[in-house]
C-alpha positions as CSV (number, residue, x, y, z in Angstrom):
1,M,-56.1,-1.6,48.3
2,P,-52.3,-1.1,48.3
3,K,-52.2,-3.9,51.2
4,R,-54.3,-6.3,49.2
5,T,-51.9,-6.4,46.5
6,D,-48.8,-6.9,48.6
7,Q,-50.5,-9.3,50.4
8,G,-51.7,-10.6,46.6
9,A,-48.1,-10.4,45.3
10,R,-46.2,-12.7,48.3
11,R,-49.2,-15.2,47.9
12,R,-48.0,-15.5,43.9
13,V,-44.3,-15.8,45.0
14,C,-45.2,-18.4,47.9
15,I,-47.1,-20.4,45.3
16,G,-44.2,-20.5,42.9
17,I,-41.6,-21.7,45.4
18,A,-44.0,-24.2,46.5
19,A,-44.5,-25.6,43.0
20,G,-40.8,-25.5,42.1
21,V,-41.5,-23.5,38.8
22,L,-40.8,-20.2,39.2
23,A,-37.9,-19.8,41.9
24,P,-35.1,-22.2,40.6
25,P,-34.5,-21.0,37.2
26,F,-34.4,-17.5,39.0
27,M,-32.0,-18.3,41.7
28,A,-30.1,-20.1,38.9
29,R,-29.8,-17.0,37.1
30,A,-28.8,-15.2,40.3
31,Q,-26.2,-17.8,41.3
32,Q,-24.5,-17.6,37.3
33,R,-24.4,-13.6,37.4
34,E,-22.6,-13.4,41.0
35,K,-20.1,-16.6,40.1
36,V,-16.4,-15.1,39.9
37,F,-14.4,-17.2,37.8
38,R,-10.7,-17.1,38.5
39,V,-8.2,-17.6,35.1
40,G,-4.5,-18.2,35.4
41,A,-2.1,-16.6,32.8
42,L,1.2,-18.4,32.8
43,A,3.5,-16.2,30.3
44,S,7.0,-14.8,29.9
45,T,6.1,-11.7,29.7
46,G,2.5,-9.3,29.2
47,G,1.6,-7.2,26.1
48,T,-0.7,-7.1,23.1
49,A,-1.5,-10.8,23.2
50,W,-2.9,-10.6,26.7
51,D,-4.7,-7.4,25.6
52,A,-6.5,-9.0,23.0
53,F,-7.4,-12.1,24.9
54,G,-8.7,-9.9,27.9
55,Q,-10.8,-8.0,25.0
56,A,-12.1,-11.4,23.5
57,M,-12.9,-12.2,27.0
58,R,-15.0,-9.2,28.0
59,E,-16.7,-9.9,24.2
60,L,-18.2,-13.1,25.7
61,G,-19.2,-11.4,28.9
62,Y,-16.3,-11.5,31.4
63,V,-15.3,-8.7,33.2
64,E,-12.3,-8.1,35.3
65,G,-13.8,-6.7,38.9
66,R,-17.2,-8.5,38.3
67,N,-17.3,-11.7,37.5
68,L,-13.7,-12.3,36.4
69,V,-10.2,-12.2,38.2
70,I,-7.2,-12.8,36.3
71,E,-4.1,-14.1,38.1
72,A,-1.1,-13.4,35.9
73,R,2.3,-14.7,36.9
74,F,5.2,-13.7,34.4
75,A,8.7,-15.9,34.1
76,R,10.3,-12.5,32.7
77,G,12.6,-14.1,30.4
78,Q,13.5,-17.0,32.9
79,P,12.0,-20.7,31.7
80,D,13.0,-22.1,34.7
81,R,10.6,-20.2,37.0
82,F,7.8,-21.7,34.8
83,P,7.2,-24.8,37.5
84,A,7.2,-22.4,40.5
85,L,4.8,-20.0,39.0
86,A,2.3,-22.6,37.7
87,A,2.5,-24.1,41.0
88,E,1.5,-20.3,42.6
89,L,-1.4,-20.7,40.0
90,V,-2.9,-24.3,41.5
91,D,-2.7,-23.1,45.1
92,A,-4.9,-19.8,43.9
93,K,-7.4,-22.4,42.7
94,V,-7.7,-20.7,39.7
95,D,-10.1,-22.7,37.0
96,V,-8.6,-22.5,33.9
97,I,-4.7,-21.8,33.4
98,V,-4.1,-20.3,29.8
99,T,-0.3,-20.4,28.6
100,S,1.5,-18.6,25.9
101,S,4.1,-21.0,25.1
102,T,5.0,-24.8,25.3
103,Q,7.4,-24.5,28.1
104,A,4.8,-23.0,30.2
105,S,2.4,-25.4,29.3
106,L,4.6,-28.7,30.2
107,A,5.2,-26.6,33.3
108,A,1.2,-26.3,34.1
109,K,0.6,-29.9,33.0
110,G,3.4,-30.6,35.9
111,A,2.1,-28.9,38.5
112,T,-1.7,-30.1,37.8
113,T,-4.1,-32.7,36.3
114,A,-7.1,-31.3,37.2
115,I,-7.2,-27.7,36.4
116,P,-7.9,-27.2,32.5
117,I,-4.9,-25.7,30.8
118,V,-5.9,-24.0,27.7
119,M,-2.7,-23.3,25.8
120,A,-2.8,-19.9,23.3
121,L,0.4,-20.7,22.1
122,S,2.3,-24.7,21.5
123,A,4.5,-26.0,19.2
124,Y,4.4,-29.7,18.5
125,P,2.3,-30.3,21.5
126,E,1.6,-34.1,20.2
127,K,5.5,-35.0,20.3
128,M,5.8,-32.9,23.9
129,G,3.8,-35.2,25.4
130,L,1.3,-32.4,26.0
131,V,-1.7,-34.0,24.3
132,E,-2.2,-38.0,22.9
133,S,-3.2,-36.2,19.6
134,L,-4.3,-32.7,18.0
135,A,-7.6,-34.2,17.2
136,R,-8.7,-35.8,20.7
137,P,-6.1,-34.2,23.5
138,G,-7.1,-36.2,26.2
139,G,-6.4,-35.3,29.9
140,N,-6.9,-31.7,31.0
141,V,-4.9,-29.7,28.2
142,T,-5.8,-28.1,24.8
143,G,-5.8,-25.1,22.8
144,F,-3.8,-24.1,19.5
145,T,-0.3,-24.7,18.3
146,N,1.5,-21.8,16.5
147,V,3.1,-24.0,14.2
148,A,2.4,-24.6,10.6
149,A,3.8,-26.7,7.8
150,Q,6.8,-25.0,5.9
151,L,6.4,-21.7,7.5
152,S,10.2,-21.5,8.0
153,G,10.6,-22.5,4.1
154,K,8.3,-19.6,3.3
155,R,9.9,-17.0,5.7
156,F,13.6,-17.7,3.9
157,E,11.7,-17.2,0.7
158,L,10.6,-14.0,1.4
159,L,14.0,-13.4,2.9
160,R,15.5,-13.7,-0.6
161,Q,12.6,-11.8,-2.2
162,L,13.8,-8.9,-0.2
163,A,17.7,-9.4,0.2
164,P,18.5,-11.7,-2.9
165,R,22.2,-11.2,-2.2
166,V,22.1,-13.0,1.1
167,S,23.9,-16.1,1.4
168,R,24.9,-16.8,5.2
169,L,21.7,-16.7,7.6
170,A,22.7,-16.7,11.4
171,M,20.0,-18.1,13.8
172,L,19.7,-17.0,17.1
173,W,18.0,-20.0,18.9
174,D,18.2,-22.0,22.0
175,P,19.6,-25.2,21.8
176,S,17.8,-26.1,25.4
177,S,14.4,-26.0,24.1
178,R,13.4,-29.4,22.9
179,I,11.0,-27.7,20.4
180,E,14.0,-25.5,19.0
181,V,16.5,-28.6,18.7
182,M,13.4,-30.7,16.7
183,A,13.0,-27.6,14.0
184,L,16.7,-27.2,13.5
185,P,17.2,-29.7,10.6
186,D,13.8,-28.5,9.0
187,N,15.4,-24.6,9.1
188,K,18.7,-26.3,7.6
189,A,16.9,-27.4,4.9
190,A,14.8,-24.8,4.2
191,A,17.3,-22.3,4.2
192,A,19.4,-24.8,1.9
193,A,16.9,-25.2,-0.6
194,I,17.1,-21.7,-1.3
195,G,20.8,-21.3,-1.4
196,M,21.5,-20.2,1.9
197,K,23.7,-21.7,4.7
198,L,22.4,-21.4,8.0
199,V,24.7,-20.3,10.7
200,S,24.2,-21.9,14.4
201,I,24.6,-19.0,17.3
202,E,22.8,-20.4,20.2
203,V,21.7,-18.3,23.3
204,R,20.7,-20.2,26.5
205,G,19.9,-16.7,28.4
206,R,20.7,-12.7,28.5
207,D,24.5,-13.2,29.2
208,D,25.0,-14.9,25.9
209,Y,24.0,-12.1,23.7
210,A,27.5,-10.3,23.9
211,A,29.3,-13.3,22.7
212,A,26.5,-14.6,20.2
213,F,26.8,-11.2,18.9
214,A,30.7,-11.4,18.3
215,A,30.5,-15.1,16.8
216,L,27.7,-13.5,14.1
217,K,30.2,-11.4,12.8
218,A,33.3,-13.8,12.9
219,Q,31.2,-15.9,10.8
220,H,30.8,-13.5,8.3
221,A,26.7,-13.9,8.3
222,D,25.0,-11.4,6.2
223,A,21.7,-11.8,7.8
224,I,20.1,-13.1,10.7
225,T,17.0,-14.7,12.1
226,V,15.7,-14.8,15.5
227,N,13.6,-17.7,17.0
228,G,10.8,-16.8,19.0
229,N,11.3,-18.0,22.6
230,P,11.1,-16.6,26.2
231,V,14.6,-15.4,26.1
232,N,14.5,-13.9,22.8
233,F,11.3,-12.2,23.4
234,A,12.7,-10.7,27.1
235,N,16.0,-9.2,25.8
236,A,13.9,-8.0,22.5
237,K,15.7,-4.5,22.7
238,Q,19.1,-5.9,23.4
239,I,18.7,-7.8,19.6
240,A,16.9,-4.7,18.1
241,E,19.8,-2.5,18.9
242,F,22.3,-4.5,17.7
243,I,20.5,-5.7,14.2
244,V,19.7,-1.9,13.6
245,G,23.6,-1.0,14.2
246,S,24.5,-4.0,12.4
247,Q,22.6,-3.0,9.6
248,L,21.9,-6.8,8.6
249,P,18.9,-7.7,6.9
250,S,16.7,-9.6,9.5
251,V,13.8,-12.0,9.5
252,F,11.4,-13.0,12.6
253,D,8.4,-14.9,13.0
254,V,6.7,-12.4,15.3
255,R,6.2,-8.6,14.7
256,L,7.8,-7.4,18.1
257,F,11.4,-6.9,16.5
258,V,9.8,-5.5,13.3
259,D,8.5,-2.7,15.5
260,A,11.6,-2.3,17.1
261,G,13.9,-1.8,13.6
262,G,14.0,-5.3,12.0
263,L,13.8,-5.6,8.3
264,F,10.3,-8.1,8.3
265,S,8.0,-10.7,10.0
266,Y,6.3,-13.5,8.5
267,G,4.4,-16.2,11.1
268,T,1.2,-17.1,12.9
269,D,-1.2,-14.2,13.5
270,Y,-0.8,-14.5,17.5
271,L,-2.9,-12.1,18.6
272,D,-5.7,-14.1,16.8
273,L,-4.8,-17.5,18.6
274,F,-5.1,-15.1,21.7
275,R,-8.2,-14.3,20.8
276,R,-9.6,-18.0,19.9
277,S,-8.1,-19.0,23.1
278,A,-10.7,-17.0,24.9
279,G,-13.4,-19.0,23.1
280,Y,-11.8,-21.8,24.5
281,V,-11.7,-20.7,28.2
282,D,-15.3,-19.9,27.8
283,K,-16.4,-23.2,26.6
284,I,-14.5,-25.0,29.2
285,L,-16.1,-22.3,32.4
286,K,-19.6,-23.7,31.0
287,G,-18.7,-27.3,31.2
288,A,-16.6,-28.5,28.4
289,R,-14.2,-30.6,29.0
290,P,-10.5,-29.6,27.7
291,G,-9.8,-33.3,26.4
292,D,-12.6,-33.1,24.0
293,L,-11.9,-30.0,22.5
294,P,-9.3,-30.4,19.4
295,V,-6.1,-28.7,19.5
296,Q,-6.6,-26.4,16.8
297,Q,-3.6,-25.2,13.8
298,P,-3.2,-21.5,12.7
299,T,-5.6,-20.1,10.3
300,K,-4.0,-16.5,9.8
301,F,-0.9,-15.8,8.9
302,E,1.1,-12.1,9.0
303,L,3.6,-10.6,6.7
304,V,4.9,-7.1,8.4
305,I,7.5,-5.5,6.5
306,N,9.7,-2.1,8.1
307,A,10.1,-0.2,4.9
308,R,12.5,2.5,6.7
309,T,14.7,-0.4,7.7
310,A,14.5,-1.6,3.9
311,K,15.5,1.8,2.7
312,A,18.3,1.9,5.1
313,L,19.7,-1.3,3.7
314,N,19.0,0.0,0.1
315,L,16.6,-2.8,-0.3
316,A,13.7,-2.4,-2.7
317,I,10.5,-4.1,-1.6
318,P,8.8,-5.7,-4.6
319,G,5.3,-4.4,-5.5
320,E,3.8,-7.7,-5.0
321,L,4.8,-8.1,-1.5
322,Q,3.7,-4.8,-0.4
323,L,0.2,-5.7,-1.8
324,R,0.6,-9.0,0.4
325,A,1.9,-7.1,3.3
326,D,-0.5,-6.6,6.2
327,A,1.4,-3.7,7.5
328,V,4.1,-2.0,5.9
329,L,5.7,0.2,8.6
330,Q,6.5,3.9,7.1
């Protein structure tokens, strides 16, 4: 009896293969399970944003070591390294490249027109030549932009509420960045609209900070704002130490500096964009063309206030801001 059962089982399998009914779907599913996708990450540094991306990928069914390999390349605050790092990812034959800045995206696009690129963060991608338009990107690039209309104005208005006496706001920015050059007039106009003068402090690299901090003091700035760019991110500790030591109110577009002692941040919820980027990667790995996926704008914004710093500066946090804040660090 057992022998007849085995023969019957073999016969049924053979019939299925011959008929082309049972085997192809089964084999396709097996091959899909065995497929290992290679995702490139091109950024200045790692951190919690990439952790959020990884978690979102796991929730979509991609597990490192099983069906996913992440090839990470970090410029460590040196944007001029992006082209070489992007070329490494192309040589690694990744299936898609995820970028965390406009500079990284430009380098990735310069390295390949074939491999799909998902921008977790980008500024003015249509003006920078990364996509044809937000609605119809075309080409091999899509993703998310972290720029929203009037965001700088809202940030400066919040500074006015927290530190009403501020009149000269120093901005640490990188003039070698086309993005920041484009944004400078809007920043100046936003500050002037609420009675502040924006003082330009240029920082191109880590060796510029000593002179920048000296210039800030010489120009009698009474508050500071720091643009979120690869150079400033890589030197966040140095910036935070100066801000804490100088006892100046400070405003940022990312929480990183607030955790280190800055007064507050208001801007795009970057973790949300990295999580949403995983969804675009999933679509592309399943066959979607990046040029058909619209570039999406931010929908979540985050206000984080450092209550310890406010107390040290003798600043009272208005009740409405405490209620509005996503986090108040005690």
